[in-house]
Rosetta silent file (secondary structure, phi, psi, omega in degrees, C-alpha in Angstrom):
SEQUENCE: XXXXXXXXXXXXXXXXXXXXXXXXXXXXXXXXXXXXXXXXXXXXXXXXXXXXXXXXXXXXXXXXXXXXXXXXXXXXXXXXXXXXXXXXXXXXXXXXXXXXXXXXXXXXXXXXXXXXXXXXXXXXXXXXXXXXXXXXXXXXXXXXXXXXXXXXXXXXXXXXXXXXXXXXXXXXXX
SCORE:     score description
SCORE:     0.000 S_00000001
   1 L     0.000  -32.601  177.136    0.012   -0.055    0.043 S_00000001
   2 H   -64.009  -42.850  176.654    2.884    2.333    0.574 S_00000001
   3 H   -63.751  -32.424  173.046    3.971    1.994   -2.968 S_00000001
   4 H   -63.976  -38.850 -178.123    0.606    3.092   -4.280 S_00000001
   5 H   -70.015  -37.679  179.971    0.633    6.144   -2.243 S_00000001
   6 H   -64.894  -38.678 -178.698    4.061    7.166   -3.531 S_00000001
   7 H   -71.844  -28.063  177.287    2.922    6.776   -7.092 S_00000001
   8 H   -73.610  -35.779  179.569   -0.139    8.967   -6.491 S_00000001
   9 H   -65.496  -34.462 -179.896    2.043   11.724   -5.056 S_00000001
  10 H   -73.501  -35.363 -173.438    4.206   11.899   -8.132 S_00000001
  11 L   -96.386  158.569  178.360    1.484   12.254  -10.742 S_00000001
  12 L   -95.175  139.373  176.196   -1.072   15.066  -11.165 S_00000001
  13 L   -79.361  163.955  178.823   -4.758   14.417  -10.810 S_00000001
  14 H   -55.149  -42.465  179.342   -7.306   15.512  -13.404 S_00000001
  15 H   -62.729  -41.107  177.224   -8.478   18.311  -11.105 S_00000001
  16 H   -60.688  -46.407  179.156   -5.020   19.640  -10.747 S_00000001
  17 H   -59.638  -39.981 -178.862   -4.575   19.715  -14.544 S_00000001
  18 H   -69.821  -33.431 -177.675   -7.995   21.487  -15.017 S_00000001
  19 H   -72.876  -40.423 -176.195   -7.146   24.119  -12.438 S_00000001
  20 H   -68.451  -36.173 -177.325   -3.686   24.840  -14.094 S_00000001
  21 H   -71.473  -36.118  177.438   -5.423   25.077  -17.560 S_00000001
  22 H   -62.686  -54.238 -177.451   -8.042   27.517  -16.055 S_00000001
  23 H   -59.770  -34.919 -179.020   -5.334   29.684  -14.572 S_00000001
  24 H   -75.076  -34.803  179.302   -3.432   29.757  -17.872 S_00000001
  25 H   -70.857  -35.343  176.361   -6.581   30.600  -19.875 S_00000001
  26 H   -68.879  -37.511  179.739   -7.353   33.603  -17.546 S_00000001
  27 H   -59.111  -46.852 -177.793   -3.799   34.757  -17.882 S_00000001
  28 H   -63.006  -45.112  179.257   -4.052   34.495  -21.726 S_00000001
  29 H   -65.212  -42.327  172.561   -7.440   36.367  -21.775 S_00000001
  30 H   -55.633  -51.792  178.463   -5.936   39.116  -19.613 S_00000001
  31 H   -59.849  -44.389  177.997   -3.023   39.610  -21.918 S_00000001
  32 H   -60.699  -41.687  177.204   -5.389   39.775  -24.960 S_00000001
  33 H   -59.326  -39.173  177.584   -7.577   42.368  -23.180 S_00000001
  34 H   -58.878  -46.705 -176.298   -4.398   44.441  -22.490 S_00000001
  35 H   -69.049  -37.184  174.293   -3.375   44.239  -26.074 S_00000001
  36 H   -61.302  -46.648 -178.386   -6.844   45.319  -27.401 S_00000001
  37 H   -60.232  -39.744 -177.080   -6.820   48.252  -25.069 S_00000001
  38 H   -64.053  -43.800 -177.935   -3.238   49.277  -26.257 S_00000001
  39 H   -60.739  -44.818 -178.403   -4.457   49.107  -29.911 S_00000001
  40 H   -60.505  -49.193 -176.751   -7.497   51.238  -29.124 S_00000001
  41 H   -72.873  -33.737  174.816   -5.543   53.933  -27.355 S_00000001
  42 H   -62.073  -41.387  178.293   -2.690   53.966  -29.924 S_00000001
  43 H   -59.374  -46.074  178.092   -5.283   54.562  -32.591 S_00000001
  44 H   -63.024  -44.520 -178.746   -6.822   57.414  -30.583 S_00000001
  45 H   -64.476  -36.809  178.394   -3.371   58.967  -29.947 S_00000001
  46 H   -68.948  -31.901 -178.840   -2.627   58.811  -33.660 S_00000001
  47 H   -74.332  -34.155  178.877   -5.819   60.612  -34.520 S_00000001
  48 H   -69.493  -36.919  175.946   -5.057   63.418  -31.952 S_00000001
  49 H   -60.536  -41.412  178.520   -1.591   63.754  -33.491 S_00000001
  50 H   -62.131  -42.458  175.355   -3.004   63.940  -36.903 S_00000001
  51 H   -61.368  -39.690  177.573   -5.398   66.729  -35.793 S_00000001
  52 H   -70.891  -27.209 -178.620   -2.530   68.653  -34.202 S_00000001
  53 H   -72.228  -41.499  177.593   -0.458   68.349  -37.446 S_00000001
  54 H   -65.415  -39.693 -177.179   -3.399   69.820  -39.485 S_00000001
  55 H   -66.959  -48.840 -177.502   -3.941   72.634  -36.907 S_00000001
  56 H   -63.808  -39.710  177.718   -0.236   73.555  -36.708 S_00000001
  57 H   -58.909  -46.285 -176.048    0.051   73.403  -40.562 S_00000001
  58 H   -71.924  -37.552  175.890   -2.834   75.876  -40.860 S_00000001
  59 H   -60.515  -42.739 -178.879   -1.433   78.115  -38.124 S_00000001
  60 H   -65.872  -39.531  175.793    1.863   78.294  -39.933 S_00000001
  61 H   -61.208  -44.612 -179.138    0.087   79.153  -43.280 S_00000001
  62 H   -63.032  -44.826  179.457   -1.753   81.955  -41.493 S_00000001
  63 H   -61.255  -50.319 -173.728    1.359   83.364  -39.899 S_00000001
  64 H   -64.088  -38.004  179.601    3.288   83.152  -43.264 S_00000001
  65 H   -70.058  -45.649  177.598    0.415   84.882  -45.227 S_00000001
  66 H   -61.447  -51.894 -176.445   -0.209   87.505  -42.626 S_00000001
  67 H   -67.012  -32.288  179.976    3.375   88.400  -42.128 S_00000001
  68 H   -76.368  -18.340 -170.143    3.919   88.407  -45.968 S_00000001
  69 L  -126.845   34.166 -178.268    0.806   90.521  -46.589 S_00000001
  70 L   -63.476  163.691  179.380    1.086   93.080  -43.719 S_00000001
  71 H   -51.177  -33.029 -176.740   -0.441   96.614  -44.087 S_00000001
  72 H   -67.656  -16.594  173.002    2.874   97.839  -45.257 S_00000001
  73 H   -91.973    4.545  175.876    2.458   95.709  -48.402 S_00000001
  74 L    96.366    2.759 -176.317   -0.891   97.275  -49.158 S_00000001
  75 L  -104.947  139.440 -175.430   -3.139   94.446  -47.804 S_00000001
  76 L  -114.173  136.454  176.241   -5.562   95.235  -45.061 S_00000001
  77 L    46.438   49.157  179.630   -6.843   92.906  -42.241 S_00000001
  78 L   -62.402  -40.770 -173.591   -5.490   89.781  -43.786 S_00000001
  79 H   -64.061  -43.750 -179.355   -5.732   87.849  -40.479 S_00000001
  80 H   -61.739  -24.923 -177.000   -9.543   88.525  -40.040 S_00000001
  81 H   -79.775   -7.080  174.252  -10.153   87.123  -43.465 S_00000001
  82 H   -79.664  -11.985 -176.491   -8.941   83.681  -42.236 S_00000001
  83 L   -59.636  142.045 -175.434  -11.934   83.275  -39.960 S_00000001
  84 E  -150.345  110.373 -169.174  -13.942   80.225  -40.762 S_00000001
  85 L   -74.812  -30.107  170.463  -17.155   79.393  -38.851 S_00000001
  86 L  -163.213  179.956  176.481  -17.236   75.739  -40.244 S_00000001
  87 H   -68.464  -23.811  178.199  -16.056   73.813  -43.191 S_00000001
  88 H   -65.677  -18.243  177.336  -19.165   74.636  -45.149 S_00000001
  89 H   -95.719    2.530 -178.217  -17.908   78.200  -45.487 S_00000001
  90 L   -78.414  153.645 -179.811  -14.441   77.168  -46.799 S_00000001
  91 L   -64.877  138.659  177.028  -13.675   77.398  -50.521 S_00000001
  92 L   -77.415  -17.760 -177.341  -14.595   74.316  -52.545 S_00000001
  93 L  -136.400  148.096 -177.609  -11.794   74.830  -54.963 S_00000001
  94 L   -82.517  165.182  179.607   -8.207   76.159  -54.491 S_00000001
  95 L  -142.242  105.596 -174.670   -6.771   79.250  -56.002 S_00000001
  96 L   -72.229  -12.672  173.493   -2.997   79.352  -56.470 S_00000001
  97 L   -84.551  -15.427 -179.607   -3.198   83.073  -57.102 S_00000001
  98 L  -125.871  102.683 -178.605   -4.742   83.790  -53.642 S_00000001
  99 H   -56.820  -37.287 -178.392   -2.791   82.286  -50.798 S_00000001
 100 H   -67.043  -40.645  176.032   -5.692   82.686  -48.277 S_00000001
 101 H   -62.560  -46.188  178.273   -8.157   80.856  -50.538 S_00000001
 102 H   -59.691  -42.544 -179.441   -5.635   78.140  -51.201 S_00000001
 103 H   -65.904  -40.115 -179.723   -4.923   77.800  -47.472 S_00000001
 104 H   -72.906  -34.620  178.818   -8.582   77.469  -46.505 S_00000001
 105 H   -65.516  -51.760  176.948   -9.278   75.064  -49.362 S_00000001
 106 H   -52.782  -39.655  176.784   -6.269   72.929  -48.136 S_00000001
 107 H   -62.122  -50.024 -178.745   -7.484   73.098  -44.568 S_00000001
 108 H   -59.450  -43.902 -173.380  -10.960   71.871  -45.639 S_00000001
 109 H   -69.667  -37.674  179.461   -9.482   69.079  -47.845 S_00000001
 110 H   -69.369  -38.544  178.102   -7.161   67.898  -44.905 S_00000001
 111 H   -67.408  -40.628 -179.695  -10.080   67.864  -42.452 S_00000001
 112 H   -64.543  -46.184 -179.986  -12.310   65.967  -44.783 S_00000001
 113 H   -67.920  -28.308 -177.671   -9.594   63.359  -45.539 S_00000001
 114 H   -86.503  -49.432 -170.449   -8.892   63.062  -41.713 S_00000001
 115 H  -111.766  -13.681 -174.406  -12.363   63.259  -40.197 S_00000001
 116 H    64.072 -142.936 -179.200  -14.850   62.999  -42.980 S_00000001
 117 H   -64.182  -27.283 -177.372  -18.353   64.472  -42.171 S_00000001
 118 H   -68.445  -16.665  174.904  -17.509   64.452  -38.414 S_00000001
 119 H   -88.397    1.995 -173.822  -15.067   67.355  -39.061 S_00000001
 120 L   -59.682  -22.228  179.894  -17.678   69.629  -40.649 S_00000001
 121 L   -90.787   -3.817  177.718  -17.806   71.779  -37.512 S_00000001
 122 L   -52.609  149.587 -174.684  -14.060   72.389  -37.430 S_00000001
 123 E  -153.329  168.118  167.681  -13.358   76.119  -37.426 S_00000001
 124 E  -128.841  123.324 -178.279  -10.941   78.999  -37.233 S_00000001
 125 E  -112.679  136.967  176.571  -11.871   81.792  -34.919 S_00000001
 126 E  -120.304  120.168  177.384  -10.098   85.165  -35.033 S_00000001
 127 E  -129.816   98.711 -178.878  -10.297   87.617  -32.137 S_00000001
 128 L    71.521 -127.281  172.718   -7.923   90.515  -32.542 S_00000001
 129 L   -92.264   -3.033  175.375   -4.518   88.847  -32.932 S_00000001
 130 E   -79.799  118.074  174.972   -5.640   85.651  -31.327 S_00000001
 131 E  -108.792  130.887 -179.478   -6.207   82.697  -33.675 S_00000001
 132 E  -124.396  115.385 -175.694   -8.009   79.621  -32.370 S_00000001
 133 E  -106.258  122.129  179.531   -8.086   76.584  -34.682 S_00000001
 134 E  -121.714  129.909 -177.650  -10.520   73.785  -33.484 S_00000001
 135 E  -123.720  131.311  177.003  -10.642   70.453  -35.200 S_00000001
 136 E  -114.437  147.581  179.630  -13.319   67.876  -34.490 S_00000001
 137 E  -157.419  163.625 -179.451  -13.424   64.115  -35.304 S_00000001
 138 E   -94.259  123.770  177.979  -15.247   60.907  -34.275 S_00000001
 139 L  -121.515   59.928 -173.819  -13.082   58.779  -32.037 S_00000001
 140 H   -62.975  -37.081 -177.555  -15.464   55.898  -31.398 S_00000001
 141 H   -62.435  -32.483  179.144  -12.603   53.372  -30.867 S_00000001
 142 H   -77.889  -13.457 -177.103  -11.241   55.312  -27.870 S_00000001
 143 L   -93.306  150.933  179.759  -14.567   55.542  -25.997 S_00000001
 144 L  -135.866 -165.953 -179.990  -15.862   52.746  -24.032 S_00000001
 145 H   -67.068  -28.637  179.907  -18.741   51.835  -21.704 S_00000001
 146 H   -57.481  -37.950 -178.311  -17.103   54.103  -19.042 S_00000001
 147 H   -70.298  -38.603  176.122  -17.846   57.203  -20.993 S_00000001
 148 H   -74.561  -31.750  178.218  -21.574   56.268  -21.535 S_00000001
 149 H   -67.670  -28.695 -178.819  -21.787   55.126  -17.948 S_00000001
 150 L   -82.417   25.229  175.118  -20.649   58.541  -16.840 S_00000001
 151 L    74.706   16.098  177.626  -23.843   59.911  -18.374 S_00000001
 152 L   -88.756  142.359  177.191  -22.381   60.935  -21.725 S_00000001
 153 L   -73.751  161.099 -176.863  -24.502   59.888  -24.632 S_00000001
 154 H   -59.454  -39.514 -174.261  -22.958   57.498  -27.146 S_00000001
 155 H   -72.419  -44.940 -179.282  -22.877   60.061  -29.872 S_00000001
 156 H   -74.440  -23.765 -177.367  -21.309   62.889  -27.772 S_00000001
 157 H   -69.213  -27.423 -173.242  -18.869   60.374  -26.022 S_00000001
 158 H   -90.014  -15.019 -175.736  -17.186   59.690  -29.389 S_00000001
 159 E   -79.199  120.554 -179.224  -16.718   63.375  -30.511 S_00000001
 160 E  -115.229  157.369  178.024  -13.231   64.571  -29.840 S_00000001
 161 E  -147.376  158.881  175.659  -11.578   67.913  -30.558 S_00000001
 162 E  -125.716  126.026  178.538   -8.134   69.499  -30.749 S_00000001
 163 E  -124.448  128.538  177.133   -7.785   73.274  -30.126 S_00000001
 164 E  -114.635  128.035  178.712   -4.723   75.391  -30.959 S_00000001
 165 E  -117.941  137.159  176.340   -4.488   79.008  -29.729 S_00000001
 166 E  -157.608  152.956  167.887   -1.850   81.470  -30.834 S_00000001
 167 E   -90.968  134.045 -176.843   -1.113   85.057  -31.293 S_00000001
 168 L  -122.115  140.894  175.667   -0.391   86.179  -34.786 S_00000001
 169 L    72.835   42.654  179.540    1.121   89.377  -36.192 S_00000001
 170 L   -64.191  129.299  177.001    2.631   90.740  -33.007 S_00000001
 171 L   -81.567  137.514  179.468    3.559   94.326  -33.514 S_00000001
 172 L  -102.400  122.363  178.674    7.065   95.443  -32.667 S_00000001
 173 L   -85.241  137.062  179.964    7.434   98.787  -30.989 S_00000001
 174 L   -72.896    0.000    0.000   10.633  100.791  -31.682 S_00000001
């Protein structure tokens, strides 16, 4: 009888094998969930970066055109002419002979390529020398049940924005 007991102690029972497989399965599922979240937030971060690239590109274009067409060159209030309440008011075609129209057309084209119809409310607000560029997009992959659980509706929970503020055309006093 002693020999039988020793043999039993060396081998694993079926219950032990099932418990170890269960623990392994839980670990693998946890790793998969972490990987899915990482992919989700990487995509969201890439979209935010793309929005910032578009906004900074437009801000640089505004600065270049306003500085190059200052009142000393005969142009008046170039900065205010960059105001855009939504993409619907942006030019539908570019104009290589008018930098402002070309810039606004390119801004519209970039937003549509990036955000589609969700970017339609993107805008450029001008208040004196302050320029505020706001870009909107749908980031449904980055939202989860937590956003909706925190009383945000599903539609509003997926709308994201990037806002860039800057002073343009600072005057230099002698």
